[in-house]
N, C-alpha and C positions, 0 to 999 in steps of 0.2 A: 553386442546388445548393451545399451547403457540403462542401468536401473535408476530411475528418478523417483524419489520419495517427496510427495507434496503434503505438508502439514496444513492444518486449518482448511481442509478441503470443502467444508460446508459454508465457508465465508464467501464474500463477494469475489475475491481474487481466485480462491480455490475452485469455486464453481466455474469460473471462466476458463481456468486452466483445464478443468475436466472436459469442457466443450472442445477445446483445441487439441487435446491429447491424441485424437484420432486423425489429426492432420497428416497428410502424406509425408510432410517434412520430418515427422517424428517416427518414421517406420523403424528406425534403429533404437527406439526408446521403449522401455517397459516402465509404465507409470504405476506407482503405488499411491493411492489417495487415502489419507487417514485424517480423522479429527479426534478430539479428546476422548470420545467414547471408545476408540480403538487404540490410540496411542497418546499417552499424556507426556508432552514434551518436558515436563518438569520432573519426570521419573527417570533418573539416569540409568538404572539397570534395565528398565523396560525399553528405553530408546536404544541402548547399546545392543541388547539382545535382538531387537527387531532389525536393526541395521545389519548386524552380523549375519543373522539367519537369511535375510533377503539380499545380501551382498549389494548394498546400496552404494551407488557411485556418486550421486548428486542429491542434495537435499534442497528443496525450495521451501523456505519457511514462510508460509502465508498465515500462520497462526499468530494472533495478537489480541491483546485487550485494547479495544478501540473506543470505549465509552469515555469521551474526553471529560465531560462534566462529572460523571460518577467516579472517575479516577480520583478526584479531589477528596472524596470520602471513603474510597476503597484503595488507598495507596498500596497496601500489602498485596492485594490481588493483581493490581496493575504491574507491580514490579516482579511478582512471581512469574507471570507469563512473559512480559516484555523484556525482562533482564535475566531472570534465573533460567527460564526456558531456553533462551538463546545460548546461555552458557552451557547448558546440558547438551544442546545440539552441537555446539562447537567442539566440546570435549569428545563427543561420540564420533564426530566426523574425523577428528584427528586419529582416534583409535582405529577407525575403520577405513582410513585413507579415502575419505569422501570429500567432495567439494560442497561448500555451503553458500547458497544464494539466499540472503536474508532481506526481507522487505521492511524498510524503515519509513520515516515520515518527515515532512517539512516542519513539523513542530519541534525539531531539534534546534531550530533557529528562533530568535526572539522577535523577529518581524520589524526591526528598526531600520532595515536597509531600504534603499530607494532604487535598487536595480537587482535583477535576478541573482539568487544565491548560487555560487559555484561550490563544487564538492569540498574544496579546501578552505572555504570561509569559516570564520569563527562560529562555533555552535554556542548557544546559550538558551536552553529550554526554559520556559517561564511557567510551566504548569506540571502537575504530576505526570500526566500522560507523556508529554514531551521528555521529561526527565527520565521516565522509565524506559522510553524507546532509546534515548541516548545512552543510558546505562547498558542496554542490550548491545548497542554498537561497540561500546568500550569493552565489554566482555568478549565479544567476538574477536576484536583486534588483539586482545591480550592472550588468547588461547593458542596462538600459533597455527590456527586453521587456515587452509587455503580457501578463499571464497570471495564473494562480492556482496556489498551492501547497496541496495537500490532504494533510494528515497523517493517517495511519491507524495501526492497530495490530493485532497478533495475527491476521494474515490467514490464512485457510484456505479450501480449496475441494476439489472432487473431482479437481482437476488437480495434478500436480507433487508435490513433497515438502512436507509441513507437519505440524503437531502432531497434527491430527485423524487423518490417515492413519497416522502413526507409532503413535498409541495404538490404532487399530484393528488394526494388525499385531501389536503387542505383546499386545493383548487376546486374540488367537488363539493366540499362542505361549507365553504365560506364565500362571502362576496369580496373580501379583501384580506390580505395578510401583510404584516410588517416585517421587513427583512433588512438586516444590517448592510449599510452601503459604504462603510469605511474600512472594510477588511478586503485585501486584494490577494488573489491566488489563481490557481488554474484547475478547473474541473477536469477529472480524469476518468474516462470510462474504463472499468476494470478489464474489459475485453481487450483494450489497447495495451494495457500493462501486461496482461497475460500473453498477448502476441509478441511483445518485446522480449519477455522472458523465454518464450519458446525459441525465438530467433537467436538469442544468446546461447541457449543450450545447443542448438543446431550448429552454430558457428564455432564454438569453443572447443579447443583441444585441452581438456582439463588436466591432462598429464603434464602440460607445460606451464600451467598457471601456478604462481606462488604468491604468498601474502594475501592481503585483503585489499581489494580495490573498491572505491566508493563511486557510485554513479547516481545521477538524477534522472528520473523519468516522470513526466506528466504529459498530458496533451499540450498542443501549442496554444499560445495566446495567454491572455489574462483577463480577469474581470473581478467584480465584487460579488458578494453573495446576493445582493439586490439584483444585479445584472443577470446572474445565473438564474435566479428565481423567475425573473421576467421572461427570459428565454424559454424556460420550462413551460410556463403558462401559455406563451404564444405558440410554441411548437406543438403543444398538446391540445390546443384549441380551447383552453379554459378561459372563461370570462372573468375570473377572479382578478381583482386589481392588486398589484404589488406596490406597497408604499415603502419608501426608504426611511430608515432610522439609523441613528448612530449607535456605536457599540455601547456607549454609556446608557442608552435607553433600553438595551436588551438585557433581561435578567439572566445572569449566568454565574455559576459558582467558580469559574476559572477564567484566567486571562488567556486570550488567543493572540497569535501573531497578527499584527496589522497588515503586514506585507510578507508573503511567503512564496513568491514566484520562484521557481527553480530553473537554473540554467541547464540546458540539456545538450550543450555542445559536445561534451565528452562522450556520451553514450551514442550520439549520432555519428560522430567521427570514428569511434572504435568499431561499431557494429553495423554502420551504414543503415540505420533504422530510419524509415520514413514515418514521421510522427504527424498524425492528423490534427487539424484545428479542433478546439474543444467543442465548438458549436456544431460542427459537422458530425462529430461522434455522438453528441447529445441527440441530434436528429435521428441518427441511425438507431440508437438504443430505444428511443421512443417509438419508432416505427416497428421495432421488434415486439414491444410489450403492449402497445395500445391496439 
């Protein structure tokens, strides 16, 4: 029996992992789901004791500070969770001989590329959120833990606050919305990422894994936020018009990558994961919640 600890279990990814934890593929796994009210990942003694007491074999860190704009005025909080919390988890995984799967972000890149980013491409975060997430990656790599970093992007689900749910709300309240049309990325249904993580757990012999490997996972394809919003309105049957604007016209306290599409060749080749197109997954998610 493999004991898998999932942190941040009340977030989008954590909730989707909960849904999949009863999958027949996971019959050999015992899942422990915790959020900050049960386990504070920044509290080293608490994390160490919890992992030791429960004989944790694998940690999936889905806990994160993800408020991109607020991070600019709350850098201490962003770094506490996204850097220091990862450092604590990495230390405790080393002490308890556990494997760490940590979820990171496309925001570690500056967005100046014109083709999908590979895992080994130069990182250069341009905002507090991206810098805090990159700092977490660096802490993990420096600790001597065995694990993997999975960078993802534009995450949405039927849980919590996200772009899709915001557009659905605005689509019911307004006749039109203005959405940025010059930032490119890939929408990713958290259920798809959760499924990929489950598949990795099922396939991996953790006793033979060493070092830290970096992988990229998003759904397939790419679009702008404007195209994403337009698809949401169309698939949800909303009459709200979506108007394109430039980044310079959108009030924001932080700079975002203009292009952050991630190359998924490595994760597909390593784990033989079949990744769906982003619009197909968006359709499925909307069918679930509407």
